[in-house]
All heavy atoms as an XYZ file, in Angstrom:
735
protein
N      21.371    -22.603     -4.788
C      20.522    -23.075     -5.888
C      20.529    -22.146     -7.032
O      20.998    -22.470     -8.115
C      19.147    -23.335     -5.341
C      18.290    -24.038     -6.295
S      16.732    -24.415     -5.350
C      15.890    -25.351     -6.460
N      20.021    -20.905     -6.789
C      20.044    -19.938     -7.843
C      20.908    -18.731     -7.279
O      20.894    -18.442     -6.079
C      18.641    -19.333     -8.047
C      17.713    -20.320     -8.820
C      16.672    -20.823     -8.069
C      17.870    -20.619    -10.069
C      15.772    -21.783     -8.665
C      16.986    -21.527    -10.649
C      15.945    -22.070     -9.971
N      21.596    -18.129     -8.258
C      22.356    -16.920     -7.830
C      21.424    -15.743     -7.678
O      20.311    -15.767     -8.217
C      23.443    -16.674     -8.868
O      22.857    -16.197    -10.128
N      21.816    -14.705     -6.925
C      20.964    -13.485     -6.834
C      20.602    -12.904     -8.153
O      19.499    -12.460     -8.369
C      21.857    -12.564     -5.961
C      22.677    -13.487     -5.179
C      23.033    -14.636     -6.109
N      21.470    -12.971     -9.155
C      21.174    -12.417    -10.440
C      20.105    -13.211    -11.183
O      19.195    -12.694    -11.763
C      22.493    -12.436    -11.313
C      22.292    -11.691    -12.662
C      23.617    -11.601    -13.399
C      23.497    -10.908    -14.673
N      24.761    -10.782    -15.400
N      20.189    -14.540    -11.045
C      19.127    -15.397    -11.693
C      17.836    -15.184    -10.971
O      16.772    -15.130    -11.602
C      19.483    -16.846    -11.504
C      20.671    -17.262    -12.442
C      21.149    -18.687    -12.125
O      21.054    -19.105    -11.004
N      21.509    -19.383    -13.192
N      17.806    -15.048     -9.625
C      16.573    -14.860     -8.859
C      15.955    -13.471     -9.301
O      14.731    -13.381     -9.491
C      16.817    -14.876     -7.427
C      17.008    -16.252     -6.781
C      17.373    -16.088     -5.297
C      15.685    -17.059     -6.879
N      16.744    -12.496     -9.474
C      16.260    -11.125     -9.885
C      15.656    -11.231    -11.300
O      14.585    -10.670    -11.476
C      17.409    -10.142     -9.929
O      17.963    -10.058     -8.591
C      16.994     -8.766    -10.334
N      16.330    -11.991    -12.142
C      15.767    -12.146    -13.532
C      14.415    -12.830    -13.520
O      13.485    -12.422    -14.118
C      16.706    -12.973    -14.376
O      18.014    -12.237    -14.384
C      16.269    -13.063    -15.788
N      14.350    -13.896    -12.788
C      13.040    -14.681    -12.679
C      11.948    -13.828    -12.073
O      10.805    -13.850    -12.426
C      13.264    -15.997    -11.838
C      14.062    -16.981    -12.607
C      15.044    -17.718    -11.941
C      13.830    -17.247    -13.984
C      15.777    -18.712    -12.573
C      14.629    -18.207    -14.619
C      15.599    -18.913    -13.948
N      12.290    -13.114    -11.000
C      11.324    -12.179    -10.286
C      10.768    -11.176    -11.290
O       9.542    -10.977    -11.308
C      11.968    -11.488     -9.146
C      12.299    -12.451     -7.952
O      11.814    -13.556     -7.966
N      12.986    -11.923     -7.063
N      11.675    -10.583    -12.093
C      11.182     -9.588    -12.968
C      10.414    -10.153    -14.157
O       9.494     -9.511    -14.654
C      12.413     -8.742    -13.492
C      13.088     -7.916    -12.394
C      14.334     -7.233    -13.005
C      12.121     -6.917    -11.785
N      10.723    -11.353    -14.593
C       9.936    -12.035    -15.616
C       8.526    -12.306    -15.154
O       7.527    -12.014    -15.857
C      10.660    -13.282    -16.078
C      11.909    -12.976    -16.909
C       9.659    -14.193    -16.878
C      12.744    -14.175    -17.218
N       8.354    -12.788    -13.908
C       7.007    -13.021    -13.366
C       6.268    -11.792    -13.180
O       5.138    -11.661    -13.536
C       7.224    -13.792    -12.030
C       7.836    -15.178    -12.249
C       5.840    -13.949    -11.310
C       8.215    -15.892    -10.942
N       6.932    -10.725    -12.609
C       6.233     -9.428    -12.489
C       5.842     -8.880    -13.850
O       4.726     -8.439    -14.077
C       7.100     -8.391    -11.751
C       6.532     -7.067    -11.804
C       7.252     -8.881    -10.252
N       6.657     -9.020    -14.803
C       6.413     -8.537    -16.174
C       5.258     -9.287    -16.814
O       4.390     -8.690    -17.504
N       5.153    -10.603    -16.569
C       4.081    -11.370    -17.093
C       2.695    -10.870    -16.600
O       1.806    -10.676    -17.349
C       4.242    -12.809    -16.804
C       2.994    -13.686    -17.119
C       2.798    -14.008    -18.460
C       2.046    -14.045    -16.201
C       1.627    -14.710    -18.773
C       0.993    -14.758    -16.478
C       0.719    -15.119    -17.787
O      -0.372    -15.789    -18.103
N       2.600    -10.629    -15.303
C       1.391    -10.151    -14.690
C       1.057     -8.748    -15.114
O      -0.073     -8.422    -15.192
C       1.401    -10.399    -13.191
C       1.157    -11.851    -12.862
C       2.152    -12.610    -12.301
C      -0.148    -12.408    -13.067
C       1.910    -13.862    -12.007
C      -0.313    -13.717    -12.742
C       0.681    -14.524    -12.254
N       2.054     -7.971    -15.322
C       1.780     -6.611    -15.896
C       1.225     -6.665    -17.288
O       0.247     -5.954    -17.612
C       3.069     -5.741    -15.828
C       3.438     -5.328    -14.483
C       2.918     -4.469    -16.764
C       4.770     -4.680    -14.315
N       1.788     -7.634    -18.092
C       1.209     -7.773    -19.477
C      -0.203     -8.277    -19.381
O      -1.033     -7.852    -20.204
C       2.215     -8.719    -20.255
C       3.457     -7.939    -20.594
C       1.468     -9.171    -21.566
C       4.576     -8.788    -21.162
N      -0.461     -9.241    -18.488
C      -1.848     -9.728    -18.426
C      -2.790     -8.669    -17.950
O      -3.912     -8.580    -18.511
C      -1.805    -10.946    -17.329
C      -3.300    -11.205    -16.942
C      -1.190    -12.166    -17.916
N      -2.359     -7.793    -17.006
C      -3.166     -6.724    -16.638
C      -3.493     -5.741    -17.732
O      -4.616     -5.226    -18.001
C      -2.553     -5.962    -15.456
C      -3.286     -4.661    -15.042
C      -4.471     -4.687    -14.389
C      -2.743     -3.430    -15.505
C      -5.145     -3.542    -14.150
C      -3.464     -2.296    -15.203
C      -4.639     -2.262    -14.532
O      -5.317     -1.111    -14.163
N      -2.396     -5.379    -18.489
C      -2.542     -4.427    -19.636
C      -3.426     -4.946    -20.725
O      -4.205     -4.192    -21.374
C      -1.172     -3.973    -20.207
C      -0.333     -3.134    -19.250
C       1.066     -2.883    -19.779
C      -1.077     -1.807    -18.884
N      -3.332     -6.223    -21.049
C      -4.188     -6.842    -22.037
C      -5.691     -6.780    -21.577
O      -6.569     -6.571    -22.470
C      -3.733     -8.291    -22.478
O      -3.804     -9.080    -21.311
C      -2.394     -8.289    -23.121
N      -5.910     -7.008    -20.389
C      -7.302     -6.899    -19.857
C      -7.783     -5.480    -19.825
O      -8.919     -5.175    -20.117
C      -7.410     -7.549    -18.484
C      -7.338     -9.077    -18.528
O      -7.593     -9.622    -19.611
O      -7.028     -9.671    -17.523
N      -6.874     -4.619    -19.344
C      -7.240     -3.177    -19.233
C      -7.616     -2.491    -20.639
O      -8.552     -1.796    -20.765
C      -6.124     -2.398    -18.560
C      -6.440     -0.922    -18.379
C      -7.222     -0.489    -17.286
C      -5.944      0.064    -19.244
C      -7.583      0.795    -17.109
C      -6.239      1.422    -18.982
C      -7.025      1.771    -17.924
O      -7.361      3.126    -17.795
N      -6.792     -2.830    -21.656
C      -6.963     -2.227    -22.906
C      -7.854     -3.155    -23.827
O      -8.025     -2.888    -25.012
C      -5.682     -2.037    -23.656
C      -4.886     -0.860    -23.087
C      -3.691     -1.135    -22.403
C      -5.385      0.404    -23.098
C      -2.968     -0.127    -21.808
C      -4.639      1.439    -22.520
C      -3.454      1.233    -21.849
N      -8.439     -4.168    -23.260
C      -9.331     -5.115    -23.927
C      -8.790     -5.656    -25.195
O      -9.509     -5.718    -26.312
C     -10.675     -4.369    -24.229
C     -11.351     -3.669    -23.099
C     -12.401     -4.478    -22.422
C     -13.158     -3.682    -21.452
N     -12.632     -3.631    -20.095
N      -7.495     -6.063    -25.122
C      -6.870     -6.781    -26.318
C      -7.306     -8.190    -26.241
O      -7.023     -8.950    -25.326
C      -5.276     -6.569    -26.195
C      -4.956     -5.173    -26.175
C      -4.683     -7.356    -27.340
C      -3.544     -4.881    -25.845
N      -8.027     -8.616    -27.341
C      -8.628     -9.847    -27.350
C      -8.309    -10.646    -28.584
O      -9.053    -10.670    -29.530
C     -10.170     -9.829    -27.216
C     -10.808    -11.078    -26.863
O     -10.124    -11.976    -26.402
O     -12.037    -11.241    -27.219
N      -7.101    -11.267    -28.578
C      -6.684    -12.152    -29.709
C      -6.679    -13.606    -29.120
O      -6.395    -13.822    -27.968
C      -5.296    -11.739    -30.196
C      -5.268    -10.460    -30.865
C      -4.520     -9.472    -30.296
C      -5.926    -10.183    -32.066
C      -4.445     -8.183    -30.904
C      -5.877     -9.000    -32.666
C      -5.176     -7.950    -32.114
N      -7.004    -14.546    -29.985
C      -7.141    -15.954    -29.536
C      -5.797    -16.400    -28.991
O      -5.762    -17.027    -27.946
C      -7.585    -16.822    -30.698
C      -7.573    -18.288    -30.296
C      -9.024    -16.356    -31.155
N      -4.743    -16.129    -29.706
C      -3.411    -16.642    -29.289
C      -2.981    -16.079    -27.950
O      -2.382    -16.840    -27.135
C      -2.303    -16.298    -30.440
C      -0.922    -16.897    -30.127
C      -0.984    -18.430    -30.029
C      -0.039    -16.454    -31.224
N      -3.248    -14.837    -27.748
C      -2.868    -14.198    -26.463
C      -3.760    -14.843    -25.334
O      -3.261    -15.150    -24.206
C      -3.150    -12.672    -26.511
C      -2.102    -12.033    -27.396
C      -3.001    -12.075    -25.132
C      -2.314    -10.561    -27.695
N      -5.072    -15.116    -25.593
C      -5.853    -15.712    -24.655
C      -5.426    -17.102    -24.237
O      -5.431    -17.529    -23.147
N      -4.960    -17.882    -25.256
C      -4.516    -19.198    -25.096
C      -3.209    -19.224    -24.190
O      -3.107    -19.996    -23.252
C      -4.233    -19.965    -26.433
C      -3.424    -21.277    -26.175
C      -5.566    -20.225    -27.074
N      -2.305    -18.308    -24.536
C      -1.054    -18.257    -23.736
C      -1.356    -17.775    -22.322
O      -0.768    -18.371    -21.365
C      -0.121    -17.255    -24.460
C       0.397    -17.830    -25.771
C       1.106    -16.892    -23.514
C       1.175    -16.918    -26.607
N      -2.243    -16.895    -22.095
C      -2.635    -16.427    -20.789
C      -3.201    -17.570    -19.979
O      -2.945    -17.772    -18.853
C      -3.668    -15.283    -20.843
C      -2.984    -13.967    -21.067
C      -3.930    -12.739    -21.025
C      -5.316    -12.858    -20.707
N      -6.139    -11.660    -20.816
N      -4.119    -18.361    -20.590
C      -4.751    -19.493    -19.900
C      -3.765    -20.547    -19.550
O      -3.834    -21.142    -18.496
C      -5.843    -20.045    -20.784
C      -7.028    -19.201    -20.948
C      -7.834    -18.930    -19.656
O      -7.809    -19.844    -18.795
O      -8.373    -17.852    -19.539
N      -2.849    -20.791    -20.406
C      -1.850    -21.857    -20.149
C      -0.753    -21.528    -19.175
O      -0.234    -22.288    -18.426
C      -1.167    -22.340    -21.413
C      -2.049    -23.119    -22.411
C      -1.314    -23.345    -23.728
C      -2.497    -24.389    -21.793
N      -0.446    -20.167    -19.128
C       0.724    -19.736    -18.266
C       0.345    -19.163    -16.925
O       1.237    -19.063    -16.077
C       1.481    -18.701    -19.071
N      -0.896    -18.856    -16.752
C      -1.204    -18.095    -15.484
C      -1.083    -18.943    -14.240
O      -0.412    -18.496    -13.276
C      -2.713    -17.575    -15.584
O      -2.754    -16.627    -16.670
C      -3.063    -16.842    -14.321
N      -1.550    -20.152    -14.266
C      -1.400    -20.994    -13.043
C       0.047    -21.380    -12.780
O       0.491    -21.170    -11.565
C      -2.240    -22.349    -13.165
C      -3.699    -22.046    -13.370
C      -1.955    -23.303    -12.096
C      -4.350    -21.393    -12.132
N       0.910    -21.684    -13.754
C       2.364    -21.931    -13.440
C       2.997    -20.632    -12.906
O       3.886    -20.718    -12.003
C       2.901    -22.351    -14.677
C       1.851    -22.961    -15.454
C       0.608    -22.174    -15.078
N       2.568    -19.465    -13.408
C       3.228    -18.277    -12.957
C       2.710    -17.949    -11.516
O       3.449    -17.282    -10.732
C       2.880    -17.063    -13.831
C       3.958    -16.962    -14.962
C       3.739    -17.487    -16.228
C       5.109    -16.324    -14.735
C       4.770    -17.401    -17.250
C       6.080    -16.137    -15.680
C       5.857    -16.725    -16.945
N       1.428    -18.268    -11.143
C       0.972    -18.039     -9.858
C       1.777    -18.933     -8.860
O       2.158    -18.427     -7.720
C      -0.482    -18.342     -9.683
C      -1.473    -17.394    -10.282
C      -2.913    -17.961    -10.302
C      -1.396    -16.163     -9.440
N       1.974    -20.181     -9.154
C       2.807    -20.998     -8.317
C       4.214    -20.499     -8.303
O       4.895    -20.526     -7.226
C       2.667    -22.471     -8.881
C       1.268    -22.970     -8.756
C       3.676    -23.423     -8.063
C       1.057    -24.269     -9.513
N       4.804    -20.057     -9.396
C       6.166    -19.583     -9.449
C       6.265    -18.321     -8.536
O       7.358    -18.104     -7.944
C       6.622    -19.304    -10.813
N       5.263    -17.490     -8.444
C       5.306    -16.368     -7.558
C       5.609    -16.761     -6.128
O       6.532    -16.200     -5.575
C       4.019    -15.618     -7.578
C       3.870    -14.519     -8.636
C       2.531    -13.858     -8.501
O       1.531    -14.358     -7.924
N       2.503    -12.629     -9.042
N       4.877    -17.735     -5.642
C       5.069    -18.158     -4.276
C       6.457    -18.773     -4.014
O       7.078    -18.538     -3.032
C       3.919    -19.156     -3.872
C       2.541    -18.514     -4.007
C       1.512    -19.627     -3.749
C       2.345    -17.311     -3.146
N       6.897    -19.577     -4.955
C       8.220    -20.253     -4.857
C       9.332    -19.259     -4.864
O      10.274    -19.302     -4.004
C       8.338    -21.292     -5.976
C       7.365    -22.506     -5.760
C       9.813    -21.831     -6.018
C       7.291    -23.450     -6.931
N       9.251    -18.307     -5.833
C      10.351    -17.366     -5.908
C      10.308    -16.307     -4.825
O      11.358    -15.648     -4.555
C      10.406    -16.770     -7.347
C      11.051    -17.688     -8.354
C      10.222    -18.436     -9.205
C      12.424    -17.821     -8.357
C      10.858    -19.283    -10.078
C      13.025    -18.704     -9.266
C      12.199    -19.398    -10.140
N       9.177    -15.972     -4.250
C       9.233    -15.171     -3.068
C       9.960    -15.813     -2.002
O      10.882    -15.234     -1.327
C       7.781    -14.815     -2.617
C       7.127    -13.852     -3.543
C       7.750    -14.228     -1.206
C       5.660    -13.586     -3.300
N       9.719    -17.096     -1.751
C      10.402    -17.853     -0.714
C      11.899    -17.901     -1.016
O      12.720    -17.672     -0.033
C       9.815    -19.300     -0.571
C      10.541    -20.156      0.368
C      10.398    -20.075      1.741
C      11.363    -21.224     -0.178
C      11.119    -20.837      2.589
C      12.068    -21.935      0.699
C      11.912    -21.832      2.071
N      12.263    -18.268     -2.259
C      13.709    -18.400     -2.529
C      14.430    -17.079     -2.466
O      15.555    -16.975     -1.997
C      13.792    -18.974     -4.002
C      13.417    -20.424     -4.194
C      13.558    -20.791     -5.642
C      14.304    -21.325     -3.285
N      13.743    -15.951     -2.861
C      14.351    -14.642     -2.806
C      14.617    -14.189     -1.347
O      15.673    -13.740     -1.053
C      13.460    -13.597     -3.555
O      13.405    -13.913     -4.916
N      13.596    -14.382     -0.563
C      13.752    -14.017      0.855
C      14.775    -14.825      1.561
O      15.576    -14.349      2.361
C      12.413    -14.117      1.610
C      11.335    -13.107      1.149
C      10.059    -13.334      1.923
C      11.863    -11.703      1.280
N      14.899    -16.072      1.201
C      15.882    -16.976      1.743
C      17.244    -16.511      1.292
O      18.196    -16.496      2.125
C      15.604    -18.436      1.314
C      16.529    -19.414      1.911
C      16.134    -20.857      1.448
O      15.584    -21.001      0.423
N      16.536    -21.810      2.203
N      17.433    -16.188      0.065
C      18.703    -15.717     -0.400
C      19.107    -14.391      0.121
O      20.248    -14.179      0.461
C      18.628    -15.630     -1.922
O      19.875    -15.118     -2.456
N      18.105    -13.514      0.327
C      18.459    -12.165      0.989
C      18.909    -12.377      2.391
O      19.895    -11.737      2.848
C      17.171    -11.222      0.848
C      16.966    -10.787     -0.541
C      17.403    -10.068      1.793
C      15.588    -10.177     -0.700
N      18.242    -13.287      3.171
C      18.681    -13.451      4.555
C      19.963    -14.169      4.662
O      20.709    -13.900      5.639
C      17.496    -14.217      5.255
C      16.174    -13.463      5.426
C      15.129    -14.387      6.029
C      16.359    -12.173      6.248
N      20.237    -15.056      3.727
C      21.477    -15.861      3.858
C      22.683    -15.060      3.336
O      23.682    -14.975      4.030
C      21.318    -17.146      3.031
C      20.958    -18.298      3.747
C      21.229    -19.478      2.973
N      20.340    -20.551      3.532
C      20.060    -21.674      2.934
N      20.456    -21.854      1.704
N      19.299    -22.520      3.476
N      22.552    -14.606      2.087
C      23.789    -14.038      1.468
C      23.914    -12.525      1.561
O      25.007    -12.052      1.572
C      23.781    -14.354     -0.032
C      23.645    -15.895     -0.268
N      24.745    -16.713      0.038
C      22.716    -16.615     -0.769
C      24.368    -17.948     -0.219
N      23.144    -17.945     -0.776
N      22.771    -11.823      1.643
C      22.802    -10.368      1.714
C      23.600     -9.777      0.550
O      24.271     -8.793      0.699
C      23.265     -9.929      3.036
C      22.433    -10.269      4.190
C      22.863     -9.774      5.477
C      21.852    -10.279      6.522
N      22.284    -10.343      7.822
N      23.475    -10.419     -0.619
C      24.112     -9.886     -1.795
C      23.072     -9.690     -2.872
O      21.888    -10.062     -2.703
C      25.070    -11.023     -2.432
C      26.288    -11.387     -1.690
C      27.089    -12.129     -2.576
C      27.956    -13.206     -1.918
N      28.641    -13.998     -2.779
N      23.524     -9.101     -3.906
C      22.573     -8.868     -5.062
C      21.908     -7.511     -4.892
O      21.041     -7.363     -4.085
N      22.451     -6.565     -5.620
C      21.980     -5.174     -5.462
C      20.507     -5.018     -5.850
O      19.761     -4.284     -5.264
C      22.847     -4.312     -6.370
C      22.575     -2.910     -6.207
C      23.779     -2.104     -6.743
N      23.505     -1.905     -8.213
C      24.293     -1.317     -9.010
N      25.488     -0.884     -8.547
N      24.057     -1.170    -10.203
N      20.079     -5.862     -6.889
C      18.727     -5.701     -7.393
C      17.728     -6.776     -6.863
O      16.626     -6.811     -7.156
C      18.694     -5.664     -8.841
C      19.420     -4.524     -9.466
C      20.652     -4.464     -9.999
C      18.923     -3.185     -9.489
N      20.969     -3.227    -10.382
C      19.957     -2.397    -10.062
C      17.774     -2.646     -9.115
C      19.774     -1.060    -10.263
C      17.608     -1.262     -9.306
C      18.571     -0.518     -9.930
N      18.241     -7.625     -5.995
C      17.413     -8.778     -5.544
C      16.348     -8.251     -4.612
O      15.199     -8.656     -4.699
C      18.258     -9.879     -4.824
C      17.510    -11.061     -4.336
C      16.734    -11.756     -5.539
C      18.467    -12.090     -3.695
N      16.663     -7.361     -3.694
C      15.636     -6.808     -2.748
C      14.540     -6.118     -3.396
O      13.384     -6.374     -3.217
C      16.318     -6.052     -1.627
C      15.385     -5.461     -0.544
C      14.677     -6.605      0.187
C      16.107     -4.605      0.354
N      14.923     -5.093     -4.320
C      13.819     -4.400     -5.053
C      12.925     -5.334     -5.952
O      11.741     -5.215     -5.981
C      14.497     -3.404     -5.933
C      15.807     -3.210     -5.311
C      16.152     -4.538     -4.618
N      13.577     -6.376     -6.520
C      12.758     -7.333     -7.322
C      11.869     -8.198     -6.482
O      10.793     -8.535     -6.905
C      13.659     -8.182     -8.253
O      14.406     -9.095     -7.559
N      12.392     -8.538     -5.287
C      11.590     -9.318     -4.417
C      10.369     -8.552     -3.894
O       9.243     -9.018     -3.711
C      12.396     -9.813     -3.206
N      10.591     -7.188     -3.651
C       9.500     -6.357     -3.197
C       8.487     -6.229     -4.299
O       7.283     -6.281     -4.057
C      10.029     -5.053     -2.771
C      10.859     -5.154     -1.454
C       8.928     -3.978     -2.602
C      11.610     -3.875     -1.017
N       8.934     -6.057     -5.566
C       8.011     -5.998     -6.655
C       7.130     -7.360     -6.818
O       6.037     -7.308     -7.039
C       8.750     -5.701     -7.917
C       9.165     -4.322     -8.232
C      10.021     -4.276     -9.443
C       7.966     -3.396     -8.319
N       7.877     -8.427     -6.578
C       7.124     -9.772     -6.683
C       6.173     -9.956     -5.555
O       5.030    -10.402     -5.802
C       8.236    -10.884     -6.612
C       7.693    -12.224     -6.859
C       7.162    -12.355     -8.284
C       8.829    -13.253     -6.754
N       6.492     -9.404     -4.410
C       5.556     -9.550     -3.292
C       4.331     -8.643     -3.584
O       3.144     -9.023     -3.391
C       6.188     -9.137     -1.965
C       7.165    -10.232     -1.577
C       5.158     -8.936     -0.895
C       8.125     -9.894     -0.398
N       4.516     -7.454     -4.090
C       3.466     -6.547     -4.408
C       2.586     -7.137     -5.537
O       1.308     -7.096     -5.483
C       3.926     -5.179     -4.836
C       4.491     -4.291     -3.787
C       5.139     -3.028     -4.275
C       3.400     -3.929     -2.774
N       3.245     -7.704     -6.493
C       2.535     -8.395     -7.643
C       1.703     -9.529     -7.085
O       0.506     -9.729     -7.503
C       3.533     -8.901     -8.679
O       2.917     -9.723     -9.670
N       2.248    -10.287     -6.170
C       1.546    -11.428     -5.585
C       0.300    -10.962     -4.831
O      -0.814    -11.530     -4.881
C       2.404    -12.211     -4.674
O       3.453    -12.806     -5.347
N       0.434     -9.955     -3.984
C      -0.640     -9.376     -3.242
C      -1.740     -8.879     -4.196
O      -2.892     -9.068     -3.918
C      -0.157     -8.180     -2.299
C       0.628     -8.684     -1.135
C       1.185     -7.427     -0.419
C      -0.149     -9.597     -0.255
N      -1.434     -8.166     -5.162
C      -2.431     -7.614     -6.154
C      -3.008     -8.766     -6.899
O      -4.317     -8.740     -7.160
C      -1.763     -6.699     -7.119
C      -1.307     -5.339     -6.519
C      -0.582     -4.507     -7.510
C      -2.501     -4.532     -5.972
N      -2.244     -9.784     -7.324
C      -2.824    -10.893     -8.134
C      -3.804    -11.738     -7.326
O      -4.905    -12.012     -7.650
C      -1.725    -11.749     -8.723
O      -0.800    -11.010     -9.396
C      -2.291    -12.892     -9.503
N      -3.311    -12.176     -6.047
C      -4.144    -12.987     -5.184
C      -5.329    -12.152     -4.685
O      -6.413    -12.673     -4.595
C      -3.285    -13.586     -4.105
C      -2.293    -14.527     -4.738
C      -4.184    -14.321     -3.009
C      -1.214    -15.053     -3.836
N      -5.116    -10.881     -4.384
C      -6.172     -9.959     -3.947
C      -7.257     -9.777     -4.983
O      -8.408     -9.596     -4.649
N      -6.869     -9.911     -6.270
C      -7.825     -9.713     -7.326
C      -8.874    -10.866     -7.400
O      -9.977    -10.753     -7.978
C      -7.150     -9.637     -8.666
O      -6.616    -10.779     -9.128
N      -8.547    -12.004     -6.795
C      -9.460    -13.093     -6.773
C     -10.665    -12.861     -5.832
O     -11.704    -13.464     -6.034
C      -8.792    -14.396     -6.351
C      -7.736    -14.919     -7.311
C      -6.584    -15.483     -6.832
C      -7.931    -14.860     -8.627
C      -5.644    -15.994     -7.625
C      -6.965    -15.296     -9.472
C      -5.819    -15.859     -9.056
N     -10.390    -11.999     -4.860
C     -11.471    -11.740     -3.865
C     -12.314    -10.481     -4.151
O     -13.174    -10.161     -3.431
C     -10.761    -11.708     -2.399
C     -10.059    -12.947     -2.128
C      -8.716    -13.035     -2.098
C     -10.793    -14.108     -1.892
C      -8.045    -14.206     -1.819
C     -10.109    -15.320     -1.564
C      -8.787    -15.319     -1.542
N     -11.899     -9.751     -5.154
C     -12.641     -8.523     -5.570
C     -13.645     -8.901     -6.647
O     -13.305     -9.600     -7.549
C     -11.717     -7.430     -6.035
S     -10.660     -6.810     -4.756
N     -14.821     -8.354     -6.566
C     -15.869     -8.675     -7.589
C     -15.863     -7.544     -8.645
O     -16.124     -6.573     -8.681
C     -17.232     -8.903     -6.971
C     -17.154    -10.075     -6.026
C     -17.783    -10.024     -4.813
C     -16.470    -11.218     -6.324
C     -17.836    -11.078     -3.928
C     -16.513    -12.312     -5.424
C     -17.117    -12.157     -4.219
């Protein structure tokens, strides 16, 4: 379905998005346009995290190719744990 290079790219884009979301909240950057983009994109990116974790692990187990696929999958898993874990912290 996706090549290891494409999966790596998608994984890093998702991780980068959540890093940007974290940094905008950490530094209290509050622009209307950034807020709108965050609100519209967060749920699709959360769903994409789960889908691309599954696809990445499936590709790693099947093909065992892609030099950067395993590190990007590990980053995506860590990002997912931190993102989903943040829902349960007050």
